[in-house]
N, C-alpha and C positions, 0 to 999 in steps of 0.2 A: 533421397533418403527417406525411409519410413520413420516418421516421428515416434511411432509407438515402439520401435525396436532399436532405432539408431543404426540400422543396416540398410543398404540399398538392395531391394528385392531383385532377383534375377529376371531378365526379360523372358517373356513367354516364347515358346518355340513358334516358328512360322506356321500359321494356320490354326494354332491351338486356341481354344476359347479363352476369353479374358477371365482371370481369377475373380472369385466373388469377393466383394468388399469385406475387409476384416472388421469385425465388431469387437470392441474392447470386452475383456472378460469381466463379469460382474459377480457379485456374491448374493444376488437376490435383492428384492426391493428393500432399501433402507439398511441392509446388513452392513456393508462396508462404509456407508455414510455414517452410521452409528459408531463404527469402529474408529473412523477418522475423528469424529467429535470427541470420543473418549480419549484417544491419543493426544489430541490438542488440549483437552481439559487437564490431563495428567501433567503434560509438559509445562503448560503455562501456569497451572495451579501450583506446581512445585516452585516455579520461578517467583510467583507472587509470595509464596510462603518464605522463601529465602529473603526477599526484600522486607517482608513484615517482621521476621525475626531480627534482621539487621537493624531495622528502625527501632524496634523495642530495645535491643541491646544498646543502641545509641541514645536512648531516652527520648525518642520521638514517637509521635502517634502514627502507627502504621496506616490507618485510614487516611490521615492527612497527607502522608507521603505518597500513597498510591493514588489518591483522588484529588489532591490539591497542590501538586508540584508544578512549577514553571507555568506552562500555558494553561494548565487546569485552573489556575487562579483566575485567569481572564474569563474562561468559559463559565465558571461558577458565578463570577460577578455579573456577566450578561444574563445568566439564568435567573439571578436574584433581582437585578435592578434594571435590566434592559441595557441598550447601548447608550454611550455617552461618556464613558470613562477615558481620560487621557492622562498619561504620565509624561512629564518633561524632565529631561536630564541636561541642564545647561552646560555641564562640563564637556559633554560629547555632542551637543546640538541635536540630540535625539528626542523625537516626540513620538511616544507610543500611544496610539489610539486603538480602542477595542474594535474599531471598524475594520481592522485587518482580519478579524475572525468571522468566519461564515456562520450562519444562524441555526442550522438544523440541529446540531448536537446540543447547544445550550437550550434550544426550545424543548427538546425531548427531556432534558434534565429538569427544566422548569415544570413540565407537565407531571413529573414524578415527585415534585415537591422541593426540588433544589437541594443543594448541599453535596458534599463529597460522596455520600452513600448513593444518592440518586444518580450522580454522574458515573460512578462505578457500575451501577446497575445497567445503565444504558450501554456503557462501553463493553462490559462483559457479555451482555446479551448479543450485542453486535459482533463481538469477537467469535462467539459460538456460531452465529449465522454465517460469518465469514469463513470459518473452518469448513463448514459443510459445503459452501459455495466453491471454495478452493478445491475441495475434494471432487466435486462434480465436474469441474473443468479438467482436472487431472485424469479422472476416470474416463471422460469422453475422449481425451487425447491419447492416453497411454494405458488405460485399463485400471481395474479396481485396486490392485496392489500398489501400483505406482501412484495412484491418487492418494492413498493413505500416506505413503512416503512423502509425497509432495507437501501434505499438511504438516508432517513431522519436521521436515526440513525448514519449512516456513516458520514454524513455531520455535525453532532453535537458532534463528538468526541472531547476531550480536545485539541488535536493538529490539528484539522481540518482546522485551519487557514492556514496551509501549502498548502492546496488546492487552496488558492488564492494568493500564493506567486510565485516568479520566481524560483521555485524549480523543481526537477525532479520527485517528488512523483506523481503529477497529471498525467504526461506522463506514468509512470510505472503503475499506477492504471488503466489507460485506456487500455493499451496493455494487462495487466494481466486479467482484467475483460472480455475482448472480447476473449482472448485466452481460458479462462476457459469456456466461453459460447460455443465456438467452440468445445471444448472437450466434453461438455455435449451433443452436437449434433453429435459427432463423425466425425467432420470435421478436420481430422488430419493435413492436409497441411496448412489450415488456422491457426490452433493453433500453428504449428511449426514456421510458418513465423512470427507471432506475438511474439513468444518466442525469435526469433532471434533479433528482434527490442528491446524487453525488455532487452535482454542481452547486448545491446549497450547503455542502459539508466542509469542503476545503478548497483552496485555490487550485490544487492539483486535480480536483474533480473534473476539470476541463479535459483531462486525459480520457475519462470514461466517455464524455461527449464525443471526442475525436474518434474513439473506437467504434462508435455507432455511426457517426456522420460519414466518415471516409468510406467504409464498406457500403453504406447506403448509396453514396454517390457513384461508387463503382457499379452497383446494380443498375442504377438509372442509366449510366453510360452504356451498359450492356443491353439496354432495352427493356428492363424490368420496370414497368410503370405502375406497379401495385400501389394503391393508396397508402398502405402501411409503410412502404419504403420511403415515399415522399414525406409522410408525416414524421417518421423517425429521423430523417435527415434534418428536418427543420426544428423538431422539438428537443432533441438531445441537448443542445447547448443552452436551453432556455433558463434553467435554474442558475447556472453560473452567470450568464449575461444579466439576469434579473438582479442578482445581488450586486454585481459590479456596477450596474446602471443605477441602482438605488443609492449606493455610496456616492457616486458621481453627482446625482441629483441633490443629495443632502449637502454636499460640499460646493454645489454650484460650479462643478468642474467635470467635464465629460470623462476625463481619465483620472478622476479623484481617487479611485481605489489604488491606483499605482503610485500616486503621490503618498498615500498612507504607507504603502509598503516601503517606499524609498526613505521615509522618515523613520521607519523601523530599522533601516540599514539593509533592506533587501532590494535587489534590483537585478535585471537581466543584463549581463555584460558579455554574453556569448562565450562564457567559460574562461575569461581572462583571469578572474580571481582564483578559480579552481586550479588553473595551470600554474599560477604563482605559488600557491600553497604546495602543490605537488613538487615543484622545482625546489622549494625550500627543504622539503623532506628528503628528496633524493640527493641533495648536495650537502646533507649533514647539518642542516640548521637545527636550532633548538626547538623541538616540537613536543607537544604533550601526547599522552597516550590516546585521547579521543581523536586528535588530528591524525595520528599514525593509523589508527583503526579505520578512520574515514577514508583515507587514501587507499588503503587495502580494499575496503568495501567497494569503492568506486571502480578500482581496477578489475575486481572479480565481476562486478555487475556488467561492465563493458564486454568482458570476455564471454560471459553467459549470453549477452545480447547477440554477439556474433554467432554463437552456437545455435541459438534459437532461430536466427535468420537462415543459417545453413541447413537447419532441419526443416525449413519451409513451413514454419508454423502458420496457422490461419491469419489472414490479414487483421482481424480485430485484435488479436493478441500482440501482433507486431506494432500496430499503431498505438495501442495502449501503453506498452512498455517503452516504445520509442519516445512517446510524448513525455512520460515521466522522466526518462533519462535526459532528454533535452532540457526540461525545466530544472532538474536537479543539478546537472553538470554545468549548464549555462548560467545558473543563478549565482549571484554573489551575496555574501552575508550568511551568518550562522553556519559556518562551514561544518562544524561538528554535528549539526543536525541532518546533514545530507543522507546518512544511512536511514534515518527515520523517514525522510521523504520518499525513499525507495522501498520502504516496507510494503506498500501496496502492490509493488511490481512483482508479485509472486510468479507470473508466467516465466520469469527469468530462471526459475528453479526447475523448469520442466526437463532440461537436459540432464541435470543432476538426479532428478527423480527417476528418469529412465535408466540411468546407469546404476543407481542404487537398487532398482527393482530387479536388475539382471544379476546382482550379486547374491551371495548366500545370505539367508536370513540373519545369521549371527553377525555377518559383516554389516548389514543394514542397521541392526540394533546397535552395534558398537559405534558406527559413524554418528547415528542420531544421538546416542547417549553422550558421546564426546562433545559434539556441538552444543547440546543442551547444557552440559556442565559449564562450558565456556560462556554461554549466554547468561546463565544464572550469575556467575561471578561478575561479568562485565555490566549486567543490568543493575546489580546492587551497587557496584562502583559508581555508575553514572548518577544514580539517585541519591546515594548517601555520602559520596566522597568527592566526586568531580565538581569543579566550580564553573562548569560551562553549561549553557542552556541545553536541555535535552531536546 
């Protein structure tokens, strides 16, 4: 199947020359990329405005809501004081250490002076860079129009409000998108360098490293002994490994980082916890709105993963999204946060972007507008009403 059209091309007649490779349509240098960035800015700017107005209406500081909610508090603390903060909850035997949070985002926030405004400046800048990177991947795979629609769909996901918060997802999305784009162009060292930074951003940054290392190993097995391929395969996991190793050294425990995660309530149980929650939802158990939305989001993500595989997407995209899915579905703890963990898995939306690109323009606009409206309402609900960690 042709990933750019969703159709299987007819076989050439016997003896006929092979057809020329199809190049995605473009709209000139920077034209559609700028359009994609503008679409993203409008969609997510409106979402941030909805949250800000809701916060103001509720008597809360919009800047603190956007830049200091939930995990943002920990990042701001690290940016201001460095590592070393621990919270203990005797009632639940929970020990929350800031060592669970990777250093790149708080470092960048610190360099801008610290505080919610600095954190938002880093996150919003990264979100803009991510939008252009997502577009470039979509353009290379499906063409310019579908690339813009890919950005629009990504900016309209239920948890897309996170792209306007002082969180690490915007930074990881930017590094991942540009790393994948570099891989699609066989720029091995660029991809590996971005993977190193992604590995210093979030635990799931290891998915970017896997997206570099696995294709590099395939190239080596095929006989490609280029130094850049060797270097990329070895370098890509270095950022993630360096931070995990540093936490282990500080705790005098080789796997100390994973102990920190377990103390937070996060562990890898091969999906047993996820299956348990899904079973409770399907059997009519008492569930909250975020739990129901999470179950639906996981089901859609798995379906889109199958479609991406059937479309024979390039190996880096499959490895990247597959790793994120395994980590998200296989992990236990903070169930309602799983859609946020999948927010960087934008390649899953490629089949939807291809289908939307084939539809009439008014249909594409209607679909995007409808999804965006739901995203605005749900994002405001999560930040201002829901009592579960985002």
